[in-house]
Wavefront OBJ file of the C-alpha trace (Angstrom):
o trace
v -40.093 -22.543 31.255
v -39.800 -25.296 28.680
v -38.461 -24.565 25.194
v -40.969 -23.402 22.612
v -40.488 -25.432 19.395
v -41.457 -22.456 17.220
v -38.801 -20.208 18.771
v -36.261 -23.004 18.545
v -36.899 -23.668 14.852
v -36.865 -19.978 13.925
v -33.709 -19.458 15.960
v -32.059 -22.283 14.033
v -33.145 -20.786 10.702
v -31.831 -17.316 11.622
v -28.599 -18.760 13.046
v -27.911 -20.887 9.971
v -28.743 -18.072 7.536
v -26.553 -15.517 9.333
v -23.670 -17.897 9.982
v -23.486 -19.352 6.497
v -24.003 -15.913 4.938
v -21.171 -14.448 7.010
v -18.920 -17.404 6.188
v -19.499 -16.909 2.451
v -18.944 -13.156 2.668
v -15.718 -13.503 4.699
v -14.374 -16.236 2.402
v -14.966 -14.189 -0.750
v -13.543 -11.044 0.840
v -10.408 -12.877 1.931
v -10.058 -14.572 -1.450
v -10.386 -11.312 -3.357
v -8.168 -9.151 -1.154
v -5.719 -11.860 -0.073
v -4.587 -12.697 -3.590
v -2.013 -9.890 -3.670
v -0.553 -11.073 -0.372
v -0.316 -14.661 -1.623
v 1.294 -13.633 -4.930
v 3.910 -11.763 -2.904
v 4.333 -14.684 -0.487
v 4.953 -17.029 -3.427
v 7.486 -14.696 -5.084
v 5.194 -13.650 -7.927
v 4.027 -17.156 -8.874
v 0.398 -16.237 -9.668
v -0.734 -19.743 -10.600
v 0.491 -21.152 -7.304
v -0.990 -18.225 -5.359
v -4.388 -18.645 -7.055
v -4.351 -22.380 -6.425
v -3.495 -21.956 -2.735
v -6.094 -19.197 -2.455
v -8.781 -21.527 -3.806
v -7.719 -24.349 -1.481
v -7.829 -21.966 1.482
v -11.391 -20.950 0.589
v -12.506 -24.589 0.339
v -10.897 -25.421 3.691
v -12.395 -22.280 5.196
v -15.888 -23.359 4.084
v -15.448 -26.907 5.350
v -14.235 -25.892 8.782
v -16.719 -23.089 9.326
v -19.823 -24.791 7.966
v -18.857 -27.900 9.943
v -18.545 -25.828 13.105
v -21.887 -24.108 12.418
v -23.587 -27.478 11.956
v -22.059 -28.989 15.104
v -22.762 -25.922 17.250
v -26.438 -25.990 16.288
v -27.110 -28.666 18.873
v -25.525 -26.902 21.849
v -27.040 -24.261 24.105
v -30.271 -23.741 26.024
v -33.202 -23.846 23.643
v -35.243 -20.616 23.658
v -38.629 -20.462 25.371
v -39.345 -16.805 24.526
v -38.514 -14.193 21.903
v -35.968 -12.654 24.263
v -34.192 -15.996 24.691
v -34.339 -16.595 20.936
v -32.388 -13.370 20.325
v -29.828 -14.316 22.958
v -29.546 -17.825 21.494
v -28.843 -16.467 17.991
v -26.511 -13.761 19.268
v -24.390 -16.228 21.223
v -24.144 -18.687 18.349
v -23.373 -16.072 15.677
v -20.809 -14.497 18.036
v -19.056 -17.854 18.346
v -18.974 -18.205 14.561
v -17.481 -14.700 14.218
v -14.785 -15.513 16.772
v -13.907 -18.709 14.891
v -13.793 -16.816 11.566
v -11.535 -14.146 13.076
v -9.258 -16.718 14.690
v -8.867 -18.619 11.429
v -8.082 -15.385 9.618
v -5.273 -14.501 12.036
v -3.820 -18.008 11.890
v -3.748 -17.837 8.074
v -2.113 -14.395 8.120
v 0.521 -15.622 10.593
v 1.336 -18.719 8.546
v 1.634 -16.827 5.275
v 3.650 -14.031 6.875
v 6.128 -16.644 8.051
v 6.137 -18.212 4.590
v 6.684 -14.824 2.953
v 9.490 -13.896 5.363
v 11.201 -17.217 4.664
v 10.912 -16.575 0.923
v 12.302 -13.048 1.226
v 15.235 -14.185 3.362
v 16.182 -16.864 0.829
v 16.559 -14.438 -2.106
v 19.984 -13.815 -3.583
v 21.819 -10.987 -1.851
v 24.975 -9.253 -2.978
v 27.628 -10.071 -0.374
v 29.256 -7.172 1.446
v 33.042 -7.084 1.456
v 34.300 -8.522 4.717
v 37.430 -6.344 4.747
v 35.612 -3.041 5.259
v 34.693 -1.921 8.762
v 31.301 -0.495 7.807
v 29.235 -0.557 4.647
v 29.708 2.501 2.498
v 27.125 4.162 0.257
v 27.888 1.895 -2.720
v 27.313 -1.310 -0.723
v 24.139 0.127 0.815
v 22.924 0.987 -2.676
v 23.720 -2.559 -3.807
v 21.702 -4.026 -0.936
v 18.801 -1.630 -1.559
v 18.726 -2.563 -5.250
v 18.446 -6.245 -4.293
v 15.543 -5.461 -1.973
v 13.697 -3.740 -4.825
v 14.381 -6.407 -7.473
v 11.246 -7.755 -9.088
v 12.847 -10.530 -11.176
v 12.984 -13.039 -8.293
l 1 2 3 4 5 6 7 8 9 10 11 12 13 14 15 16 17 18 19 20 21 22 23 24 25 26 27 28 29 30 31 32 33 34 35 36 37 38 39 40 41 42 43 44 45 46 47 48 49 50 51 52 53 54 55 56 57 58 59 60 61 62 63 64 65 66 67 68 69 70 71 72 73 74 75 76 77 78 79 80 81 82 83 84 85 86 87 88 89 90 91 92 93 94 95 96 97 98 99 100 101 102 103 104 105 106 107 108 109 110 111 112 113 114 115 116 117 118 119 120 121 122 123 124 125 126 127 128 129 130 131 132 133 134 135 136 137 138 139 140 141 142 143 144 145 146 147 148 149 150
């Protein structure tokens, strides 16, 4: 069966609406809930965290909307309503996989950044002459872990 132009056009409209809508929703959700993580990753520097958060959202939009636009061309064009649903489902599924993959890459990168920042904080050295840390040195290390004036 040859593709039906009506099904093709409506499939494109549904695909674009769902994909761009999901991209916007995911970006705003990540921006809103990821701020706390970024502030922590940047040692409390809220201005830097907000700036990076905004740049991440812009990059997120560019990559995802670009992928949505490029992927529009690929796939077997639908010739029936059944094929139109499968067409949209496949394309939206690809967009969701890309969104999820980008999310995990971002989390990994910022976890590494945060861990590097935490490991570079000032620690109270433990006396090298003692065989094992006693309660006072453990308390000193725990206090440094809980410091908020970094």
